[in-house]
VEXSE-934631 format. One record per residue (C-alpha): residue number from 0; residue in three letters; x, y, z. Coordinates in Angstrom, 2 decimals. Example, Ala and Ser with C-alpha at 12.3 -4.5 7.8 and 13.67 -1.06 7.14 Angstrom:
seq, type, east, north, up
0, ALA, 12.30, -4.50, 7.80
1, SER, 13.67, -1.06, 7.14
# end
This chain:
seq, type, east, north, up
0, MET, -0.03, 0.02, 0.35
1, SER, 2.68, 2.87, 0.96
2, SER, 4.23, 1.87, -2.71
3, LEU, 0.74, 2.55, -4.20
4, LYS, 0.35, 5.56, -1.93
5, ALA, 3.92, 6.86, -3.18
6, ILE, 3.26, 6.45, -6.70
7, GLY, -0.15, 8.21, -6.55
8, GLU, 1.14, 11.30, -4.52
9, ALA, 4.15, 11.57, -6.89
10, LEU, 1.78, 11.83, -10.02
11, LYS, -0.15, 14.38, -8.73
12, PHE, 2.54, 16.65, -6.76
13, CYS, 5.75, 15.38, -7.60
14, ASN, 6.29, 14.59, -4.00
15, THR, 5.04, 12.23, -1.44
16, SER, 4.37, 11.89, 2.21
17, VAL, 5.84, 8.26, 2.21
18, ASP, 9.06, 7.21, 3.52
19, LEU, 10.98, 6.61, 0.25
20, ASN, 13.50, 4.27, 1.91
21, ARG, 10.58, 1.76, 2.59
22, VAL, 8.68, 1.31, -0.91
23, HIS, 9.83, -0.89, -3.51
24, PRO, 13.17, -0.06, -5.52
25, LEU, 11.46, 0.40, -8.76
26, VAL, 8.75, 2.78, -7.25
27, ARG, 11.69, 4.74, -5.09
28, PHE, 13.38, 5.10, -8.77
29, LEU, 10.28, 6.53, -10.50
30, VAL, 9.46, 9.05, -7.70
31, SER, 13.14, 10.17, -7.72
32, ALA, 13.10, 10.78, -11.50
33, ARG, 9.90, 12.88, -11.14
34, ILE, 7.34, 10.35, -12.81
35, CYS, 5.08, 13.40, -12.20
36, VAL, 6.09, 15.14, -15.21
37, ILE, 6.05, 12.04, -17.81
38, PHE, 2.72, 12.71, -19.59
39, MET, 4.01, 15.92, -21.07
40, THR, 5.81, 13.16, -23.21
41, VAL, 3.17, 10.61, -23.75
42, TYR, 1.19, 13.70, -25.27
43, ALA, 4.10, 14.38, -27.75
44, VAL, 4.34, 10.91, -29.02
45, SER, 0.75, 10.27, -28.98
46, ILE, 0.71, 13.69, -31.25
47, GLY, 3.07, 12.18, -33.36
48, GLY, 1.63, 9.02, -33.56
49, LEU, -1.97, 10.18, -34.62
50, LEU, -0.24, 12.18, -37.25
51, ALA, 1.20, 9.25, -38.96
52, TYR, -2.01, 7.23, -38.43
53, LEU, -3.90, 10.59, -40.57
54, ALA, -0.98, 9.91, -43.23
55, GLY, -1.75, 6.28, -43.71
56, SER, 1.38, 4.91, -41.71
57, PHE, 1.12, 3.45, -38.43
58, ASP, 2.63, 0.56, -36.48
59, PRO, 1.41, 0.00, -33.12
60, LEU, 4.28, -1.87, -31.95
61, LEU, 7.07, 0.59, -33.34
62, PHE, 4.90, 3.51, -31.72
63, THR, 4.79, 1.50, -28.20
64, VAL, 8.77, 0.82, -28.34
65, ILE, 9.10, 4.64, -29.10
66, LEU, 6.79, 5.94, -26.37
67, VAL, 8.79, 3.80, -23.69
68, LEU, 12.09, 4.50, -24.90
69, PHE, 10.88, 8.39, -24.62
70, VAL, 9.53, 8.20, -21.30
71, LEU, 12.86, 6.45, -20.14
72, LEU, 14.71, 9.02, -21.86
73, HIS, 12.84, 11.63, -20.00
74, LEU, 13.25, 10.14, -16.56
75, ALA, 16.81, 9.90, -17.42
76, ASP, 17.00, 13.47, -18.12
77, ASN, 15.58, 14.31, -14.89
78, LEU, 18.11, 12.33, -13.17
79, LEU, 20.95, 13.61, -15.03
80, ASN, 20.08, 17.28, -14.66
81, ASP, 19.77, 16.61, -10.61
82, LEU, 23.26, 14.74, -10.88
83, SER, 24.69, 17.63, -13.01
84, ASP, 23.28, 20.29, -10.84
85, HIS, 24.29, 18.91, -7.46
86, GLY, 27.90, 18.18, -8.38
87, LYS, 27.78, 22.18, -9.70
88, GLY, 26.90, 23.19, -6.31
89, ILE, 23.46, 24.83, -7.99
90, ASP, 21.29, 22.00, -6.33
91, THR, 22.26, 23.28, -2.24
92, ALA, 19.39, 22.86, 0.90
93, GLY, 17.25, 25.69, 0.45
94, TYR, 17.18, 25.75, -3.24
95, VAL, 13.77, 25.41, -5.14
96, ARG, 14.36, 21.91, -6.94
97, VAL, 15.36, 20.53, -3.24
98, SER, 12.19, 21.90, -1.67
99, TYR, 9.25, 20.72, -4.12
100, ALA, 10.45, 17.03, -4.95
101, PRO, 12.86, 14.01, -3.56
102, HIS, 16.10, 14.84, -4.73
103, PRO, 18.07, 11.33, -5.80
104, VAL, 21.67, 12.46, -4.72
105, MET, 21.18, 14.65, -2.00
106, GLN, 18.48, 12.33, -0.28
107, GLY, 20.74, 9.31, -1.17
108, LEU, 17.77, 7.77, -2.79
109, LEU, 19.75, 6.61, -5.73
110, SER, 23.23, 6.46, -5.99
111, THR, 25.57, 8.10, -8.77
112, GLY, 26.59, 4.66, -10.49
113, VAL, 23.06, 3.98, -10.87
114, ILE, 21.89, 6.89, -12.11
115, LYS, 25.09, 7.05, -14.82
116, SER, 24.30, 3.39, -15.74
117, TYR, 20.63, 3.95, -16.31
118, VAL, 21.68, 7.17, -18.40
119, ALA, 23.60, 5.61, -20.71
120, VAL, 21.79, 2.35, -21.38
121, SER, 18.71, 4.59, -21.91
122, LEU, 20.87, 6.75, -24.85
123, PHE, 22.47, 3.54, -25.94
124, ALA, 19.22, 1.76, -26.61
125, SER, 17.72, 5.01, -28.13
126, ALA, 20.60, 5.07, -30.34
127, LEU, 20.22, 1.69, -31.65
128, LEU, 16.58, 2.03, -32.36
129, ALA, 17.50, 5.52, -34.22
130, LEU, 19.96, 3.86, -36.20
131, TYR, 17.52, 1.08, -37.21
132, LEU, 15.09, 3.50, -37.97
133, GLY, 17.54, 5.57, -40.15
134, LEU, 18.30, 2.41, -42.17
135, THR, 14.71, 1.19, -42.71
136, ARG, 12.42, 4.16, -42.76
137, SER, 14.44, 7.82, -42.72
138, PRO, 18.04, 9.03, -42.54
139, LEU, 16.29, 11.69, -40.60
140, VAL, 15.62, 9.58, -37.80
141, PRO, 19.13, 9.54, -36.47
142, ILE, 19.52, 13.29, -37.44
143, LEU, 16.45, 13.89, -34.96
144, ALA, 17.40, 11.57, -32.34
145, GLY, 21.26, 13.25, -32.35
146, ILE, 19.64, 16.51, -31.96
147, GLY, 17.66, 15.45, -28.94
148, GLY, 20.70, 13.84, -27.27
149, PHE, 22.54, 16.83, -27.86
150, ILE, 19.94, 18.74, -25.97
151, MET, 19.63, 16.82, -23.30
152, LEU, 23.03, 16.35, -22.31
153, GLY, 23.65, 20.22, -22.86
154, TYR, 20.87, 21.05, -20.67
155, SER, 22.84, 19.04, -18.00
156, GLY, 26.12, 21.02, -18.87
157, ILE, 27.46, 18.37, -21.26
158, PRO, 29.61, 19.41, -23.36
159, ILE, 27.96, 23.31, -23.15
160, ASP, 25.85, 24.54, -20.51
161, LEU, 22.60, 25.53, -22.67
162, LYS, 20.63, 26.03, -19.28
163, ARG, 23.16, 28.67, -18.20
164, LEU, 23.40, 30.35, -21.59
165, GLY, 19.35, 30.94, -21.69
166, LEU, 19.01, 28.21, -24.22
167, GLY, 17.20, 25.47, -22.35
168, GLU, 13.93, 26.78, -22.93
169, ILE, 14.40, 26.89, -26.59
170, GLY, 16.07, 23.01, -26.27
171, VAL, 12.71, 22.00, -24.50
172, PHE, 10.72, 23.48, -27.38
173, ILE, 12.80, 21.46, -29.89
174, VAL, 12.96, 18.25, -27.89
175, TRP, 9.41, 17.74, -27.02
176, GLY, 8.05, 19.23, -30.41
177, VAL, 10.42, 18.49, -33.41
178, VAL, 12.25, 15.44, -32.02
179, MET, 9.59, 13.77, -29.94
180, ALA, 6.28, 14.68, -32.11
181, GLY, 7.74, 15.20, -35.13
182, GLY, 10.32, 12.48, -34.59
183, THR, 7.98, 9.54, -34.05
184, TYR, 5.54, 10.84, -37.33
185, THR, 9.18, 10.50, -39.19
186, ALA, 9.89, 7.15, -37.63
187, LEU, 6.31, 5.94, -38.81
188, THR, 5.71, 7.35, -41.96
189, GLY, 9.53, 7.80, -43.23
190, ARG, 8.65, 11.43, -44.14
191, PRO, 9.82, 14.95, -42.91
192, PRO, 7.53, 16.49, -40.34
193, VAL, 6.96, 19.51, -42.45
194, MET, 3.17, 20.56, -42.41
195, GLU, 2.77, 18.82, -39.25
196, ALA, 4.66, 21.69, -37.57
197, LEU, 1.25, 23.42, -37.46
198, ILE, 0.05, 20.96, -34.83
199, TYR, 3.30, 20.06, -32.85
200, ALA, 5.01, 23.45, -32.52
201, PRO, 1.95, 25.10, -30.51
202, TYR, 2.20, 22.04, -28.03
203, GLY, 6.23, 22.22, -27.70
204, ILE, 5.87, 26.21, -27.31
205, VAL, 3.45, 25.13, -24.01
206, VAL, 6.08, 22.50, -22.88
207, SER, 8.98, 25.14, -22.81
208, LEU, 6.23, 27.45, -20.83
209, VAL, 6.35, 24.87, -18.08
210, LEU, 10.54, 25.53, -17.70
211, ILE, 9.99, 29.09, -18.11
212, GLY, 7.67, 28.96, -14.98
213, LYS, 9.93, 26.60, -13.16
214, HIS, 12.89, 29.20, -13.66
215, LEU, 10.42, 32.21, -12.71
216, ASP, 9.95, 30.28, -9.62
217, LYS, 13.96, 30.12, -9.28
218, TYR, 14.64, 33.61, -10.33
219, GLU, 16.15, 35.12, -7.67
220, MET, 18.38, 32.17, -6.56
221, ASP, 19.31, 31.40, -10.07
222, ARG, 20.38, 35.08, -10.60
223, MET, 22.56, 35.01, -7.50
224, LYS, 24.20, 31.60, -8.20
225, GLY, 24.81, 32.84, -12.05
226, VAL, 22.33, 30.26, -13.63
227, LYS, 21.39, 32.52, -16.84
228, THR, 18.38, 31.08, -17.51
229, LEU, 15.89, 32.71, -20.36
230, PRO, 14.18, 34.69, -17.51
231, VAL, 17.19, 35.93, -15.96
232, ARG, 18.65, 37.09, -19.20
233, LEU, 15.09, 38.64, -20.34
234, GLY, 14.07, 39.90, -16.89
235, PHE, 11.35, 39.08, -14.56
236, GLY, 8.80, 41.47, -16.22
237, ARG, 9.51, 40.59, -19.85
238, THR, 9.42, 37.17, -18.96
239, LEU, 5.87, 37.21, -17.16
240, LEU, 4.76, 39.15, -20.63
241, LEU, 6.21, 36.53, -22.56
242, ALA, 4.60, 33.73, -20.49
243, ARG, 1.04, 35.36, -20.38
244, VAL, 1.37, 35.51, -24.32
245, ILE, 2.21, 32.04, -24.78
246, SER, -0.89, 30.91, -22.42
247, ILE, -3.37, 32.82, -23.84
248, SER, -2.26, 32.37, -27.81
249, ALA, -1.10, 28.40, -27.65
250, PRO, -4.87, 26.79, -27.78
251, ILE, -5.93, 29.04, -30.66
252, LEU, -2.66, 28.13, -32.44
253, ALA, -3.41, 24.43, -32.00
254, VAL, -6.59, 24.62, -33.06
255, SER, -5.65, 26.60, -36.53
256, GLY, -2.93, 24.08, -37.04
257, ILE, -5.17, 20.93, -36.68
258, TYR, -7.93, 22.51, -38.90
259, LEU, -5.25, 23.72, -41.57
260, TYR, -3.83, 20.23, -41.50
261, THR, -7.30, 18.10, -41.42
262, GLY, -10.14, 20.56, -42.50
263, SER, -11.89, 18.95, -39.70
264, PRO, -14.01, 20.96, -37.43
265, LEU, -13.26, 18.53, -34.79
266, ALA, -10.23, 20.86, -34.19
267, LEU, -12.40, 23.41, -32.31
268, LEU, -12.22, 20.46, -29.18
269, VAL, -8.77, 21.87, -28.34
270, LEU, -10.72, 25.28, -27.28
271, LEU, -11.83, 23.31, -23.99
272, ALA, -7.93, 23.39, -22.84
273, TYR, -8.79, 27.52, -22.54
274, PRO, -10.16, 27.52, -18.70
275, ALA, -6.67, 25.95, -17.78
276, SER, -4.71, 28.38, -20.04
277, TYR, -6.49, 31.37, -18.97
278, THR, -5.68, 30.15, -15.47
279, ALA, -2.20, 29.96, -15.90
280, TYR, -2.53, 33.37, -17.82
281, ARG, -3.90, 34.95, -14.53
282, ALA, -1.10, 33.58, -12.82
283, PHE, 1.35, 35.21, -14.73
284, THR, -0.77, 38.17, -14.17
285, LEU, -1.04, 38.74, -10.72
286, GLY, 2.14, 37.22, -9.87
287, ARG, 4.21, 34.96, -6.90
288, PRO, 2.49, 35.09, -3.88
289, ARG, 4.92, 36.18, -0.58
290, GLU, 3.94, 33.13, 1.49
291, LYS, 2.73, 29.68, 0.90
292, PRO, -1.05, 29.63, 0.40
293, MET, -2.74, 27.25, 2.72
294, ASP, -3.22, 23.78, 1.09
295, TRP, -0.55, 24.04, -1.66
296, ARG, 1.54, 20.83, -1.91
297, ILE, 4.41, 21.80, -4.26
298, TRP, 5.69, 25.32, -2.78
299, PRO, 7.88, 26.81, -3.72
300, LEU, 6.77, 26.00, -7.05
301, TRP, 4.05, 28.13, -8.17
302, PHE, 4.39, 29.56, -12.08
303, ALA, 5.81, 25.88, -12.78
304, ALA, 2.46, 24.45, -11.42
305, TRP, -0.02, 26.78, -13.24
306, SER, 2.02, 26.40, -16.66
307, TYR, 2.12, 22.50, -16.17
308, LEU, -1.93, 22.61, -15.49
309, ALA, -2.35, 24.66, -19.02
310, LEU, 0.41, 22.10, -20.72
311, ASP, -1.80, 19.17, -19.45
312, ALA, -5.00, 20.66, -20.82
313, LEU, -3.47, 21.58, -24.06
314, GLY, -1.75, 18.14, -24.57
315, ARG, -4.88, 16.08, -23.63
316, TYR, -7.53, 18.22, -25.74
317, LEU, -4.92, 18.08, -28.55
318, VAL, -4.67, 14.14, -28.60
319, LEU, -8.65, 13.80, -28.30
320, SER, -8.88, 16.07, -31.25
321, LEU, -7.09, 14.46, -33.25
322, LEU, -7.95, 10.83, -32.08
323, SER, -11.92, 12.03, -32.90
324, ILE, -10.72, 12.51, -36.27
325, VAL, -8.79, 9.36, -36.51
326, LEU, -11.97, 7.50, -35.48
327, TYR, -13.89, 9.20, -37.85
328, HIS, -12.09, 8.11, -40.64
329, ALA, -11.43, 4.92, -39.38
330, MET, -14.39, 3.71, -37.99
331, GLY, -16.98, 6.20, -38.99
332, ILE, -19.18, 9.35, -36.83
333, VAL, -20.69, 6.97, -34.43
334, VAL, -17.28, 6.13, -32.51
335, SER, -15.99, 9.47, -33.09
336, MET, -18.79, 11.20, -31.39
337, VAL, -18.48, 8.94, -28.46
338, VAL, -15.10, 10.46, -27.82
339, VAL, -16.37, 13.71, -28.64
340, VAL, -18.82, 13.75, -26.01
341, PHE, -16.27, 11.95, -23.71
342, THR, -14.21, 15.11, -24.30
343, VAL, -16.67, 17.73, -23.82
344, VAL, -17.86, 15.99, -20.34
345, MET, -14.25, 16.31, -19.34
346, GLY, -13.83, 20.13, -20.61
347, ILE, -17.07, 20.48, -18.30
348, LYS, -15.07, 19.37, -15.39
349, ASP, -12.11, 21.24, -16.25
350, LEU, -13.98, 24.25, -16.50
351, LYS, -15.46, 23.85, -12.89
352, ALA, -11.88, 22.85, -11.63
353, SER, -10.31, 26.16, -13.04
354, ARG, -13.05, 28.15, -11.30
355, TRP, -12.50, 26.53, -8.34
356, TYR, -8.46, 27.16, -8.70
357, ILE, -9.21, 30.96, -9.41
358, GLU, -11.39, 31.26, -6.51
359, ARG, -9.30, 29.59, -4.21
360, PHE, -5.61, 30.75, -5.22
361, LEU, -5.71, 33.18, -8.01
362, SER, -8.55, 35.74, -6.60
363, GLY, -5.95, 38.41, -5.89
364, TRP, -3.76, 38.93, -2.67
# end
């Protein structure tokens, strides 16, 4: 029961009240690797897979392998970043990263050897698949994989420190947009993702918003430590403005992209992401509270939490919109409408949740 409770809490809050030294080693690993954020990878790969199906080329087994490997790489990226930042003296007692979720290195949850071995195996397995797909599908696949690997290592400072150069947010957009969504499409179809960018680009932008939010939460500490993230380079006020623009424009861009790509009015389902997007917009407008709000589980994160809420909503409705279009072409209007009704019901629940969030946390202070 303790292991199930730890996973359940970690998926919601990135943290758990359970003693991780008393849970199953796999559970300890997943919580330490921040399993809470893997949905952003699931959405990205699913977008690529659904676009490939619409293009008439979908292999369920290959899609599953790609999805699993990208999830494993995402967890590896989280662990490598923690290991690197701890080694550089960035992750120290009192730093934001140490406060909102278990730190695998500082808390002794995972050894350095285990982390390095896991990262190496994940990268090696992914490289093998990329080479295979490069020979059998498209030479573009290993190129995209190489770009993704470079950004993954670069965000942790290997061989250059993208985070300190203020390029981490751009790197995240490239990885979750071009590499994951676009790369999945290319691996399944053998074709480059050109027009598909209309759909995966808005999603990739909102993934970068999550990192912008997290770096805003760490703004003062990063500035003092000399970690020149994009918010540190742009300035706090300009970054808040950028975040507001992304929050409010991303759903419109996604709807436009799906409609231009498919011609289907089912693209409008993505507008159901707007309550969450507006909630994030409101958070970036009001700013950050001086003290931890009552019942807020992941303090000192604030902007990152609202950004992830917007990302989760956009990812879900983008995938459901594409799925309804796929089902319409594959099985007809009846099956497609089942997904549409389910999506609308979910949207109503999200609207109620967003109202509650605003009343509870974002009504001004």
